[in-house]
C-alpha positions in Angstrom: -0.1 -22.2 -74.4 3.5 -22.7 -73.2 6.0 -24.4 -75.5 9.1 -22.6 -74.2 10.8 -25.7 -72.7 13.2 -26.1 -75.7 16.4 -24.6 -77.0 14.7 -23.4 -80.1 11.8 -22.0 -78.1 10.6 -19.3 -80.5 10.7 -21.6 -83.6 9.1 -24.5 -81.8 6.4 -22.2 -80.3 5.5 -20.7 -83.7 5.4 -24.1 -85.4 3.3 -25.7 -82.7 0.9 -22.8 -82.5 0.3 -23.3 -86.3 -0.5 -26.9 -85.7 -2.6 -26.2 -82.6 -4.6 -23.6 -84.5 -5.3 -26.2 -87.2 -6.5 -28.6 -84.5 -8.7 -25.9 -82.9 -10.2 -25.1 -86.3 -10.9 -28.8 -87.0 -12.6 -29.2 -83.6 -14.7 -26.1 -84.3 -15.7 -27.5 -87.7 -16.8 -30.8 -86.3 -18.7 -29.2 -83.4 -20.4 -26.9 -85.9 -21.6 -29.9 -87.9 -22.6 -31.6 -84.7 -24.6 -28.7 -83.4 -26.3 -28.1 -86.8 -27.4 -31.8 -86.9 -28.6 -31.6 -83.4 -30.5 -28.4 -84.1 -31.9 -29.9 -87.3 -33.4 -33.1 -85.7 -34.7 -31.1 -82.7 -36.2 -28.2 -84.5 -35.7 -27.6 -88.3 -37.0 -30.9 -89.6 -40.5 -30.2 -88.2 -40.7 -26.7 -89.8 -41.5 -28.2 -93.2 -39.6 -25.4 -95.0 -38.5 -25.9 -98.6 -34.9 -24.8 -97.8 -34.6 -27.8 -95.4 -36.0 -30.4 -97.8 -32.5 -31.5 -98.9 -31.9 -32.7 -95.4 -34.9 -35.1 -95.5 -34.4 -38.9 -95.7 -31.1 -38.9 -93.8 -29.7 -35.9 -95.8 -28.7 -34.1 -92.6 -26.9 -37.2 -91.3 -25.1 -37.6 -94.7 -23.9 -34.0 -94.5 -22.6 -34.6 -91.0 -20.7 -37.8 -92.0 -19.1 -36.3 -95.1 -18.1 -33.2 -93.2 -16.6 -35.0 -90.2 -14.7 -37.4 -92.4 -13.3 -34.6 -94.6 -12.1 -32.7 -91.5 -10.6 -35.9 -90.0 -8.6 -36.7 -93.1 -7.5 -33.1 -93.8 -6.4 -32.6 -90.1 -4.4 -35.8 -89.9 -2.6 -35.0 -93.2 -1.9 -31.4 -92.6 -0.8 -31.7 -88.9 1.7 -34.4 -90.0 2.9 -32.5 -93.0 3.5 -29.5 -90.8 5.5 -31.8 -88.5 7.7 -32.8 -91.4 8.2 -29.2 -92.3 9.5 -28.5 -88.9 12.2 -31.1 -89.5 12.8 -29.5 -92.9 13.4 -26.1 -91.3 15.9 -27.6 -88.9 18.1 -28.6 -91.9 18.7 -32.1 -90.6 20.8 -34.5 -92.6 19.0 -37.6 -93.6 21.5 -39.8 -91.8 20.8 -38.0 -88.6 17.1 -39.0 -88.6 15.6 -42.1 -86.9 15.4 -45.1 -89.2 11.7 -45.0 -89.8 11.8 -41.4 -90.9 14.7 -42.2 -93.2 12.6 -45.0 -94.6 9.8 -42.5 -95.3 12.3 -40.3 -97.1 13.7 -43.3 -99.1 10.1 -44.4 -100.0 9.4 -41.0 -101.4 12.4 -41.0 -103.6 11.8 -44.5 -104.8 8.3 -43.5 -105.9 9.9 -40.7 -107.9 12.2 -43.3 -109.5 9.3 -45.7 -110.2 7.4 -43.0 -112.1 10.5 -42.3 -114.2 10.9 -46.0 -115.0 7.3 -46.4 -116.2 7.2 -43.0 -118.0 6.9 -43.1 -121.7 8.3 -39.6 -122.2 11.4 -39.3 -124.4 14.6 -38.9 -122.4 13.1 -39.6 -119.0 14.4 -43.2 -118.7 17.9 -42.1 -119.3 17.7 -40.2 -116.0 17.1 -43.3 -113.9 20.8 -43.9 -113.2 21.2 -40.2 -112.1 18.2 -40.6 -109.8 19.7 -43.7 -108.2 22.9 -41.8 -107.5 20.9 -39.0 -106.0 19.0 -41.4 -103.7 22.3 -43.0 -102.7 23.8 -39.6 -101.9 20.8 -38.7 -99.8 21.9 -41.4 -97.4 25.5 -40.5 -97.3 25.9 -37.0 -96.1 25.2 -34.3 -98.6 21.4 -34.0 -98.6 19.2 -32.5 -96.0 15.7 -33.7 -95.2 13.1 -32.0 -97.5 9.4 -32.4 -96.5 6.9 -33.2 -99.3 3.1 -33.3 -99.0 3.1 -36.7 -100.7 5.0 -38.2 -97.8 1.8 -38.4 -95.8 -0.1 -40.8 -98.1 -3.7 -41.1 -97.1 -4.5 -43.7 -99.8 -7.9 -42.1 -100.6 -9.3 -43.2 -97.2 -7.7 -43.0 -93.8 -8.9 -46.3 -92.5 -7.4 -47.5 -89.2 -4.6 -49.5 -90.9 -3.7 -46.5 -93.1 -3.5 -44.4 -89.9 -1.3 -47.0 -88.3 1.0 -46.9 -91.4 1.2 -43.1 -91.3 2.0 -42.7 -87.6 4.5 -45.6 -87.7 7.0 -43.4 -89.5 6.8 -41.0 -86.6 7.2 -43.7 -84.0 3.9 -42.7 -82.3 2.6 -45.2 -79.9 0.1 -47.2 -81.8 -1.5 -48.5 -78.6 -2.8 -45.0 -77.9 -5.0 -45.1 -81.0 -6.4 -48.6 -80.9 -9.4 -47.4 -78.9 -10.5 -45.3 -82.0 -10.4 -48.2 -84.5 -14.2 -48.8 -84.3 -15.0 -45.1 -84.9 -12.5 -44.6 -87.7 -13.6 -47.7 -89.6 -17.3 -46.8 -89.1 -16.8 -43.2 -90.2 -14.9 -44.3 -93.3 -17.4 -47.1 -94.2 -20.4 -44.8 -94.0 -18.6 -41.9 -95.7 -17.9 -44.3 -98.6 -21.6 -45.4 -98.6 -22.7 -41.8 -99.1 -20.0 -40.9 -101.6 -20.7 -44.0 -103.7 -24.5 -43.6 -103.8 -25.7 -46.1 -101.1 -27.7 -43.3 -99.5 -30.1 -45.7 -97.7 -27.3 -47.5 -95.9 -28.9 -50.7 -97.2 -25.8 -52.9 -97.0 -25.3 -55.4 -94.3 -22.7 -53.9 -91.9 -19.4 -55.8 -91.4 -18.9 -57.1 -87.9 -16.6 -54.3 -86.7 -18.7 -51.4 -88.2 -21.1 -49.6 -86.0 -24.2 -47.9 -87.5 -24.2 -44.1 -87.4 -27.5 -42.7 -86.5 -29.3 -40.1 -84.4 -28.5 -41.9 -81.2 -24.7 -42.2 -81.5 -23.6 -39.4 -83.9 -22.5 -37.2 -81.0 -20.3 -40.0 -79.5 -18.7 -40.5 -83.0 -17.9 -36.8 -83.3 -16.4 -36.6 -79.8 -14.2 -39.6 -80.4 -12.8 -38.1 -83.7 -12.1 -34.8 -81.9 -10.4 -36.8 -79.1 -8.3 -38.7 -81.7 -7.1 -35.5 -83.3 -6.1 -34.1 -79.9 -4.1 -37.3 -79.2 -2.4 -36.9 -82.6 -1.5 -33.3 -81.6 -0.2 -34.5 -78.2 2.1 -36.9 -79.9 3.3 -34.3 -82.4 4.0 -31.8 -79.6 6.2 -34.3 -77.8 7.8 -35.4 -81.1 8.8 -31.8 -82.0 9.8 -30.4 -78.6 11.9 -33.4 -77.7 13.3 -33.8 -81.2 12.2 -37.4 -81.3 13.0 -37.5 -85.0 16.7 -37.5 -84.3 18.8 -40.6 -83.7 
């Protein structure tokens, strides 16, 4: 993998390799789940062994859905947090960042402030004015960008609109991801069904939700892998070209 087309080649290479390794691990995880389910429905379910009874009545499909969703959410969050950490390492002043990334930084500090305002702890409210001064100074010239995990807010479920919100702060091209909307929404919907106890998938599916079954599970898995690869492609360009700078 060649990432040496940048002035900070060694740093950029190291950071991108970390993110690429995460992507590769996520792809392997999804493919392992895909292959297990494929093997189960082709071979294991007919063996009538007690150790496979937990996969009866759609159990193997539920396992696939939960695992693929967990990998999808974790990968999106971690890849983008690592991207923010690259900016952190560069010791970039907040005022040097593009406006949407500054907005993300501002949003993070405003959330800290909100928690102080609503806190009932003694002495906390007296610090609100100090916090406001700190936020103001962040946008003058004294503070550097500091990455925080909470900046990538998945809001419990990364539905398509949540993904749009997250990538908007990085100025990634939203049009590149519209083709995945059906798969994201369907994965989230069925994951929630399983997590909330609707294990028979008995609800009437909303218009934009596709069923996930033994006929299309492979297509779903491949689309989620493709989506993660597209996210990485955007991150690679964003980091190597320093698209976070004004």
